[in-house]
TORLO-216686 format. One record per residue (C-alpha): residue number from 1; residue in three letters; y, z, x. Coordinates in nm, 3 decimals, m for minus. Layout:
# TORLO-216686
nr,rest,north,up,east
NUM,ALA,Y,Z,X
...
This chain:
# TORLO-216686
nr,rest,north,up,east
1,MET,m0.449,6.736,m4.508
2,ILE,m0.207,6.972,m4.681
3,ILE,m0.399,7.158,m4.952
4,SER,m0.243,7.333,m5.249
5,PRO,m0.368,7.685,m5.330
6,SER,m0.527,7.565,m5.655
7,ARG,m0.741,7.310,m5.472
8,ARG,m0.811,7.513,m5.159
9,SER,m1.139,7.671,m5.272
10,LYS,m1.291,7.334,m5.359
11,LEU,m1.180,7.162,m5.041
12,LEU,m1.271,7.443,m4.803
13,ALA,m1.641,7.374,m4.845
14,ALA,m1.591,6.998,m4.849
15,THR,m1.399,7.007,m4.524
16,ALA,m1.648,7.238,m4.356
17,THR,m1.927,6.988,m4.420
18,ALA,m1.713,6.697,m4.311
19,VAL,m1.723,6.761,m3.938
20,CYS,m1.885,6.481,m3.745
21,ALA,m1.997,6.452,m3.383
22,LEU,m1.859,6.339,m3.160
23,THR,m1.645,6.456,m2.520
24,VAL,m0.804,6.592,m0.719
25,PRO,m0.764,6.438,m0.381
26,GLY,m0.752,6.061,m0.371
27,VAL,m0.627,6.029,m0.728
28,LEU,m0.597,5.677,m0.869
29,THR,m0.354,5.600,m1.151
30,ALA,m0.316,5.320,m1.401
31,SER,0.024,5.174,m1.478
32,ALA,m0.078,4.856,m1.662
33,ALA,m0.037,4.823,m2.036
34,SER,m0.343,4.909,m2.245
35,ALA,m0.375,4.567,m2.411
36,PRO,m0.688,4.389,m2.281
37,LEU,m0.650,4.079,m2.072
38,PRO,m0.782,3.752,m2.216
39,ALA,m1.122,3.674,m2.067
40,ALA,m1.193,3.351,m1.887
41,ALA,m1.459,3.131,m2.041
42,ASP,m1.707,3.225,m1.768
43,ALA,m1.601,3.590,m1.742
44,PRO,m1.884,3.836,m1.671
45,LEU,m2.015,4.054,m1.950
46,LEU,m1.915,4.418,m2.002
47,VAL,m2.139,4.595,m2.255
48,SER,m2.111,4.935,m2.421
49,LEU,m2.416,5.113,m2.562
50,GLY,m2.465,5.442,m2.739
51,ASP,m2.290,5.655,m2.998
52,SER,m1.963,5.706,m3.185
53,PHE,m1.755,5.812,m2.885
54,ILE,m1.790,5.465,m2.739
55,SER,m1.840,5.259,m3.056
56,GLY,m1.477,5.322,m3.150
57,GLU,m1.519,5.567,m3.438
58,ALA,m1.176,5.689,m3.562
59,GLY,m0.998,5.400,m3.390
60,ARG,m0.836,5.335,m3.728
61,TRP,m0.593,5.622,m3.667
62,ALA,m0.291,5.645,m3.437
63,GLY,m0.243,6.021,m3.436
64,ASN,m0.260,6.241,m3.746
65,SER,m0.026,6.303,m4.037
66,ASN,m0.020,6.499,m4.364
67,THR,0.251,6.276,m4.510
68,SER,0.084,6.005,m4.716
69,ALA,0.379,5.766,m4.749
70,ASN,0.392,5.450,m4.537
71,GLY,0.031,5.460,m4.430
72,TYR,0.040,5.829,m4.342
73,SER,0.361,5.791,m4.145
74,GLY,0.227,5.486,m3.964
75,THR,m0.088,5.654,m3.835
76,ASP,m0.322,5.443,m4.051
77,ARG,m0.369,5.118,m3.860
78,ALA,m0.563,4.975,m4.154
79,TRP,m0.258,5.002,m4.382
80,ASP,m0.084,4.682,m4.480
81,PRO,0.286,4.748,m4.554
82,ALA,0.308,4.425,m4.752
83,THR,0.054,4.548,m5.009
84,ASP,0.081,4.924,m4.950
85,GLU,m0.298,4.934,m4.926
86,SER,m0.549,5.015,m4.654
87,ASP,m0.837,4.793,m4.551
88,PRO,m1.067,4.951,m4.288
89,TYR,m1.211,4.608,m4.211
90,ARG,m0.883,4.533,m4.033
91,VAL,m0.992,4.782,m3.764
92,TYR,m1.370,4.805,m3.784
93,GLY,m1.454,4.450,m3.890
94,SER,m1.799,4.391,m4.037
95,SER,m1.936,4.703,m3.862
96,TYR,m1.766,4.905,m4.136
97,ASP,m2.044,4.794,m4.374
98,SER,m2.313,4.966,m4.168
99,GLY,m2.100,5.263,m4.066
100,CYS,m2.131,5.179,m3.696
101,ASN,m1.748,5.161,m3.695
102,ARG,m1.694,4.949,m3.383
103,SER,m1.316,4.945,m3.372
104,ASP,m1.083,4.686,m3.225
105,VAL,m0.962,4.946,m2.972
106,ALA,m1.304,5.081,m2.874
107,GLU,m1.335,5.169,m2.507
108,VAL,m1.492,4.839,m2.403
109,GLN,m1.227,4.649,m2.598
110,SER,m0.944,4.842,m2.431
111,VAL,m1.030,4.772,m2.069
112,THR,m0.779,4.562,m1.875
113,LEU,m1.033,4.355,m1.684
114,ASP,m1.123,3.987,m1.682
115,VAL,m1.452,4.033,m1.868
116,SER,m1.624,3.929,m2.186
117,ARG,m1.663,4.240,m2.401
118,LEU,m1.964,4.332,m2.614
119,ASN,m1.985,4.656,m2.812
120,LEU,m2.342,4.734,m2.924
121,ALA,m2.281,5.108,m2.980
122,CYS,m2.309,5.261,m3.325
123,SER,m2.158,5.576,m3.471
124,GLY,m2.420,5.847,m3.517
125,ALA,m2.672,5.694,m3.278
126,THR,m2.922,5.910,m3.091
127,SER,m3.114,5.790,m2.788
128,LYS,m3.381,5.646,m3.021
129,ALA,m3.127,5.388,m3.138
130,VAL,m3.088,5.265,m2.779
131,LEU,m3.444,5.284,m2.644
132,LEU,m3.664,4.977,m2.636
133,PRO,m3.916,4.961,m2.924
134,GLY,m4.203,5.009,m2.682
135,SER,m4.048,5.337,m2.566
136,GLY,m3.998,5.482,m2.912
137,GLY,m3.676,5.303,m2.999
138,GLU,m3.605,5.262,m3.368
139,PRO,m3.363,5.058,m3.580
140,PHE,m3.053,5.250,m3.684
141,LYS,m2.816,5.171,m3.971
142,GLY,m2.974,4.828,m4.003
143,GLN,m2.917,4.754,m3.634
144,ARG,m3.206,4.677,m3.398
145,SER,m3.264,4.868,m3.075
146,GLN,m2.951,4.844,m2.861
147,ALA,m3.153,4.792,m2.542
148,ALA,m3.352,4.515,m2.708
149,GLU,m3.028,4.350,m2.818
150,LEU,m2.894,4.387,m2.463
151,GLU,m3.203,4.214,m2.324
152,ASP,m3.140,3.913,m2.546
153,VAL,m2.765,3.877,m2.496
154,ALA,m2.781,3.934,m2.119
155,ALA,m3.026,3.652,m2.057
156,GLY,m2.849,3.371,m1.873
157,ARG,m2.520,3.566,m1.853
158,ASP,m2.341,3.724,m1.559
159,VAL,m2.333,4.100,m1.631
160,ARG,m2.064,4.303,m1.461
161,ALA,m2.143,4.644,m1.608
162,VAL,m2.313,4.838,m1.885
163,VAL,m2.155,5.168,m1.989
164,VAL,m2.351,5.423,m2.193
165,SER,m2.244,5.721,m2.406
166,ILE,m2.543,5.918,m2.533
167,GLY,m2.663,6.274,m2.584
168,GLY,m2.421,6.428,m2.833
169,ASN,m2.630,6.341,m3.136
170,ASP,m2.954,6.430,m2.958
171,LEU,m2.800,6.773,m2.903
172,GLY,m2.699,6.803,m3.268
173,PHE,m2.331,6.844,m3.181
174,SER,m2.222,6.759,m3.535
175,ASP,m2.440,7.027,m3.695
176,ILE,m2.328,7.285,m3.441
177,ILE,m1.958,7.219,m3.501
178,THR,m2.010,7.201,m3.877
179,GLY,m2.167,7.546,m3.863
180,CYS,m1.867,7.679,m3.673
181,ALA,m1.623,7.534,m3.927
182,THR,m1.830,7.668,m4.216
183,GLU,m1.800,8.020,m4.078
184,PHE,m1.423,7.989,m4.053
185,VAL,m1.375,7.877,m4.414
186,LYS,m1.597,8.139,m4.573
187,PRO,m1.385,8.345,m4.815
188,PHE,m1.553,8.663,m4.690
189,GLY,m1.773,8.756,m4.398
190,GLY,m1.713,8.459,m4.171
191,SER,m1.759,8.520,m3.801
192,PRO,m1.750,8.315,m3.481
193,CYS,m2.048,8.087,m3.433
194,ALA,m2.036,8.090,m3.054
195,PRO,m2.304,8.350,m2.975
196,ASP,m2.578,8.185,m3.182
197,ALA,m2.461,7.829,m3.112
198,ALA,m2.461,7.889,m2.737
199,ARG,m2.827,7.988,m2.754
200,GLN,m2.911,7.676,m2.954
201,VAL,m2.734,7.458,m2.701
202,ALA,m2.913,7.619,m2.407
203,GLU,m3.248,7.550,m2.572
204,ARG,m3.167,7.185,m2.647
205,LEU,m2.993,7.072,m2.329
206,PRO,m3.311,7.002,m2.126
207,ALA,m3.424,6.757,m2.395
208,VAL,m3.079,6.598,m2.397
209,ARG,m3.102,6.537,m2.023
210,GLN,m3.444,6.376,m2.057
211,ALA,m3.324,6.159,m2.346
212,ALA,m3.036,6.032,m2.131
213,VAL,m3.270,5.964,m1.836
214,ASN,m3.505,5.771,m2.063
215,THR,m3.215,5.574,m2.208
216,LEU,m3.093,5.467,m1.865
217,ALA,m3.445,5.365,m1.768
218,ASP,m3.475,5.140,m2.073
219,VAL,m3.134,4.984,m2.010
220,ARG,m3.251,4.896,m1.660
221,THR,m3.577,4.757,m1.797
222,ALA,m3.393,4.542,m2.050
223,LEU,m3.162,4.402,m1.783
224,ASP,m3.451,4.339,m1.544
225,ARG,m3.634,4.143,m1.815
226,ALA,m3.314,3.945,m1.872
227,GLY,m3.304,3.845,m1.505
228,HIS,m3.068,4.111,m1.370
229,PRO,m3.228,4.320,m1.094
230,ALA,m3.089,4.659,m0.996
231,GLY,m2.783,4.619,m0.777
232,SER,m2.660,4.304,m0.951
233,TYR,m2.458,4.502,m1.209
234,ARG,m2.290,4.842,m1.256
235,LEU,m2.453,5.104,m1.480
236,VAL,m2.226,5.389,m1.591
237,LEU,m2.316,5.698,m1.793
238,GLN,m2.015,5.884,m1.928
239,SER,m1.966,6.229,m2.077
240,TYR,m1.747,6.341,m2.369
241,PRO,m1.382,6.450,m2.390
242,SER,m1.316,6.787,m2.548
243,PRO,m1.174,6.730,m2.900
244,LEU,m1.040,7.086,m2.927
245,PRO,m0.812,7.304,m2.712
246,ASP,m0.896,7.657,m2.606
247,ALA,m0.753,7.939,m2.819
248,GLY,m0.457,7.988,m2.587
249,ARG,m0.325,7.638,m2.659
250,ILE,m0.366,7.604,m3.035
251,ARG,m0.061,7.517,m3.243
252,TYR,m0.165,7.743,m3.534
253,PRO,m0.196,8.104,m3.411
254,GLY,m0.351,8.393,m3.597
255,GLU,m0.675,8.240,m3.731
256,LYS,m0.507,8.155,m4.062
257,TYR,m0.592,7.884,m4.314
258,ASP,m0.314,7.660,m4.187
259,ARG,m0.567,7.557,m3.923
260,LEU,m0.757,7.398,m4.210
261,SER,m0.487,7.301,m4.459
262,SER,m0.237,7.156,m4.212
263,GLY,m0.392,7.122,m3.870
264,GLY,m0.744,7.005,m3.945
265,CYS,m0.892,7.242,m3.685
266,PRO,m1.067,7.520,m3.883
267,PHE,m1.218,7.732,m3.606
268,PHE,m1.203,8.090,m3.484
269,ASP,m1.034,8.154,m3.149
270,LYS,m1.364,8.251,m2.989
271,ASP,m1.526,7.927,m3.099
272,LEU,m1.236,7.713,m2.978
273,THR,m1.253,7.867,m2.632
274,TRP,m1.632,7.844,m2.620
275,ALA,m1.633,7.475,m2.721
276,HIS,m1.358,7.385,m2.473
277,ASP,m1.450,7.606,m2.178
278,GLU,m1.830,7.611,m2.202
279,LEU,m1.989,7.363,m2.444
280,VAL,m1.818,7.043,m2.330
281,PRO,m1.849,7.122,m1.956
282,GLU,m2.218,7.214,m2.001
283,ILE,m2.291,6.882,m2.172
284,SER,m2.104,6.702,m1.896
285,SER,m2.302,6.881,m1.625
286,VAL,m2.633,6.789,m1.789
287,LEU,m2.529,6.425,m1.821
288,ALA,m2.419,6.419,m1.456
289,GLY,m2.770,6.528,m1.361
290,ALA,m2.920,6.263,m1.586
291,ALA,m2.703,5.994,m1.427
292,ASP,m2.816,6.101,m1.081
293,GLU,m3.182,6.096,m1.180
294,GLY,m3.146,5.770,m1.370
295,GLY,m2.969,5.584,m1.090
296,ALA,m2.638,5.544,m1.275
297,GLU,m2.278,5.619,m1.188
298,PHE,m2.127,5.914,m1.373
299,LEU,m1.784,5.910,m1.538
300,ASP,m1.675,6.263,m1.631
301,LEU,m1.445,6.255,m1.935
302,SER,m1.464,6.625,m2.021
303,ARG,m1.098,6.692,m1.936
304,SER,m0.956,6.348,m2.009
305,PHE,m0.786,6.470,m2.331
306,GLU,m0.648,6.796,m2.190
307,GLY,m0.331,6.874,m2.385
308,ARG,m0.391,6.584,m2.623
309,GLU,m0.659,6.754,m2.837
310,VAL,m0.624,6.806,m3.212
311,CYS,m0.397,7.106,m3.284
312,SER,m0.293,7.138,m2.919
313,THR,0.048,7.297,m2.862
314,THR,0.157,6.999,m2.649
315,THR,0.111,6.750,m2.933
316,ARG,0.252,6.708,m3.282
317,GLN,0.160,6.535,m3.603
318,ALA,0.346,6.225,m3.710
319,GLY,0.597,6.239,m3.993
320,PRO,0.894,6.047,m4.136
321,ALA,1.112,6.150,m3.840
322,ASP,0.832,6.151,m3.581
323,PRO,0.648,5.820,m3.558
324,PRO,0.309,5.818,m3.387
325,SER,0.322,5.788,m3.011
326,GLY,0.070,5.801,m2.730
327,GLU,0.303,6.041,m2.550
328,THR,0.338,6.298,m2.830
329,SER,0.059,6.244,m3.084
330,GLU,m0.290,6.391,m3.083
331,TRP,m0.558,6.167,m2.933
332,VAL,m0.830,6.306,m3.162
333,ARG,m0.879,6.260,m3.534
334,PHE,m0.835,6.587,m3.722
335,ILE,m1.106,6.712,m3.958
336,THR,m1.085,6.552,m4.298
337,SER,m1.308,6.580,m4.604
338,GLY,m1.293,6.204,m4.656
339,VAL,m1.102,6.253,m4.981
340,GLY,m0.783,6.051,m4.947
341,GLN,m0.756,5.985,m4.574
342,GLY,m1.030,5.772,m4.426
343,GLN,m1.390,5.880,m4.371
344,LYS,m1.523,6.224,m4.292
345,GLN,m1.737,6.074,m4.012
346,GLU,m1.416,5.993,m3.823
347,SER,m1.342,6.364,m3.781
348,LEU,m1.307,6.496,m3.422
349,HIS,m1.346,6.154,m3.261
350,PRO,m1.103,5.982,m3.024
351,ASN,m0.842,5.796,m3.229
352,SER,m0.677,5.472,m3.118
353,PHE,m0.475,5.650,m2.846
354,GLY,m0.787,5.826,m2.726
355,GLN,m0.991,5.506,m2.728
356,GLN,m0.725,5.328,m2.525
357,ALA,m0.718,5.617,m2.278
358,LEU,m1.094,5.593,m2.234
359,GLY,m1.058,5.220,m2.181
360,THR,m0.812,5.294,m1.901
361,CYS,m1.063,5.537,m1.748
362,LEU,m1.335,5.273,m1.753
363,THR,m1.100,5.014,m1.606
364,LEU,m1.018,5.244,m1.316
365,GLN,m1.387,5.322,m1.261
366,LEU,m1.491,4.958,m1.246
367,GLU,m1.202,4.863,m1.018
368,GLN,m1.344,5.098,m0.755
369,PRO,m1.676,5.088,m0.566
370,ALA,m1.970,5.250,m0.743
371,GLY,m1.949,5.630,m0.748
372,ASP,m1.916,5.944,m0.958
373,ARG,m1.564,6.030,m1.073
374,ARG,m1.358,6.235,m1.317
375,CYS,m1.084,6.090,m1.539
376,THR,m0.781,6.294,m1.649
377,ASN,m0.453,6.217,m1.823
378,THR,m0.096,6.256,m1.705
379,ALA,0.091,6.523,m1.902
380,GLY,0.357,6.379,m2.131
381,GLU,0.251,6.019,m2.075
382,GLY,0.047,5.773,m2.276
383,PRO,m0.305,5.627,m2.255
384,ALA,m0.216,5.384,m1.973
385,ALA,m0.132,5.672,m1.736
386,MET,m0.485,5.801,m1.682
387,ARG,m0.595,5.913,m1.338
388,LEU,m0.930,5.891,m1.163
389,GLY,m1.042,6.137,m0.898
390,ALA,m1.351,6.258,m0.722
391,LEU,m1.583,6.512,m0.884
392,GLY,m1.570,6.863,m0.754
């Protein structure tokens, strides 16, 4: 949000602590509209499990804007023009009460397949929120184990696929990024976080891989108990899109405070490039290994938002003369303190355009035979124009 000089010192710290976690030959493209098809009464079940990147966190927002009028220039999908008020329940439904924030455009809701959709994911979840109770699973935000819930709902149902997003919160991605933002907003003595953060990540990644392997094992166990043997359904583990561009593609050059006050991307150049070029690909590589060990397909989303990240030079914020658009707007929610615009936990998550793009990726994946693939976008086009290609 735009911050006046008199309020800057108070909001610098608030914004720094507001960062939340979380993301070829034979290319396939999608040309269908992003609106989901109505499911037949006997349509097979498509289930999403895991964390905020698949629950639909930040799906309330269609791009970003610093202009508050008219529902932040039309970016606030919870805004009702008839009352000039916002109601997050319009987007997140009852999940807003728990903070799971399962949006109406979450990935599983945005697929264009003839399936029944079930979103069991919850914002902030670690692998413990998915594991079966007998494997160390624990309730999270008032929700029971996601694998245990899957076991119950899958009994007597035809299951087409289960897609899982997990690992970011086990890694502590939110704390790492918060530390980077905190360094940027320090009045004096701030420095890039990348050297120390990279060491932390290297130490934690082996545990992240094992957590993902264990999660996949429990999903398989739950489905087996529900009468679905291996081979009767698709199991997909996906990685995370990068929410930030590298330093060479940021719209706010010079490491100035406009990255915070206007752009919502308060990071040093070195940290931007590290997060984009190293951190996100490293997480993706670890998850690819976990998918292989756990007998799941792997869907690489690490470059699916290339050029659509928050503060990217190839995007712009919405305003009175620039309505939000999947072709021009950012696909990631900018960092916000939660004062005024939405919730701080929505920061740096795929917004409604991003969620629809991920839904297109999943549609393409499930329309093809089982296999490992990478999803990317088409420059200058919207969420329906995603492309799927082979890894490598």
